[in-house]
N, C-alpha and C positions, 0 to 999 in steps of 0.2 A: 303307719296305721294310727299311732297316737295323735299325730298332727292332724290327720284326716278326721278323727273323732272330735277333737277340740274345735277344729274349724267348723265342722258340721253342727256341733252344739251351739257355737256362737252365732251361726246363721239362723238356726231354729229359734234360739232365745237371745235376741240381741239386747243385752242389758249390760250396763257398766257396773259390775259387781265391786263391792268394797274390797274383798280379799286382803291384799297386803297393805292397802291404803286405809288402815284403821285409825291412823293418827296416834297409835300406841305402838311403839317399836317392837315390843315383846309379844304383842297379840296380833294374830293373823287369822283370817277366815280362809279355809282351803277346800278345794275339790281334790278328791283322789279317785282314780279309776285305774285298776290294773288287771292282772289275769285272775284275780280271786274275788275282788269286791269293789264296790263303789262307796265312797264316804263323802260327807260334808262335815267340816269340823271347825271349831275354834281351837287353835293351837297357841299355847303359851310357851315361849322359849326365851331363856336368858342365861348368859354365862354366870350371872349372879343369882344364886339359889334363893336369896331373900326376896329379890324382885319377882322371880317366878312364883314363889309361894304367895306373895302379895296379890298378884293378879289372879292366880288360881282361887284363892279364898274369896276374892271379890265376886267372881263369876259363880263360884260354888254357893255363895250366900243367896244367889238368885235362882238356884236350881228348881225350886218349887214353881216359880213363875215360868221358867223356861220349859218345864215339863207340862204344866197345866195349860199354858196359853199358846205355846209355840210348837214344841216337839215332844210329844208324850214318850217317844221311844229313845230319847237322848241317853247316851252312855257317857259315863264320866270316869276318866282314868288320870289320876295325878301323875303317874309315872308310865307313860305310854312309850314303848320302844319302837322307833321307826326302823324300816328295813336297813337303813344305812348305819344303824347302831346309835343314833342320837336319841336322847330321851327328852320328851316334851310332856306337858300337861295337855290333855285333849278332852274336849266335850264334842261328841260326834253321834251321828246317825249313820247306819251302815246298811247296805244292800248286799247280801251274800249271793254266791253262785252265779256271778256274772263275770264276763271276760271281755276285755277291751278288744281282743282279736276276733271276737265273734260278733259280726255286724247285726245278727238277729237280736242281740241283747241291747243294742244301742237305743232303740226307741224307749224301752223301759228305763234305761239309765238316764237318758235325757230328762225324762219326766221326774225321776227321783231326784236328780241333781238340782233341777230348776225349782221344784216345789220345796225341797228341804233347805236349799241355800236361801231361797226367798224368806223362809221363816227364820232361819238363823240370822240372816242379815237384818231383818226387821227387829228381832230381839236385840241385836248388838246396837243398832242405831238408837233404839228406845232407851237403852240403859248405859250407853257409852259414858255419859257424864259421871254416873255412879262408879263405873268400872275404873275410869282413870282418876277419879277424885281421891 
């Protein structure tokens, strides 16, 4: 079912997303869709806490621009716990009460993921030099 969703999403919105190819090892743009919610996020993850803190602070410093010009509903969590128990820093927008196993939710989630990742990606590309600098 997951594979079918992502294949369908890719066909409806054929775009080469930045995602893991940010050019900054510790910073990734991610799609999440499971049985509870859909998210697009910037995740910061490093075994070195100093490096993780550095990138979090760089993006956090841009939060006003991110909220006012790109994603007004962005959430920020310095210590976001992933389901597998790993902790990351996450800047994200979320759509609740959707389920990947319910195909009637798919059109709404397609639009949510495409629109919000488009905004998140545009923000990242615009400010990448500052973030990695």
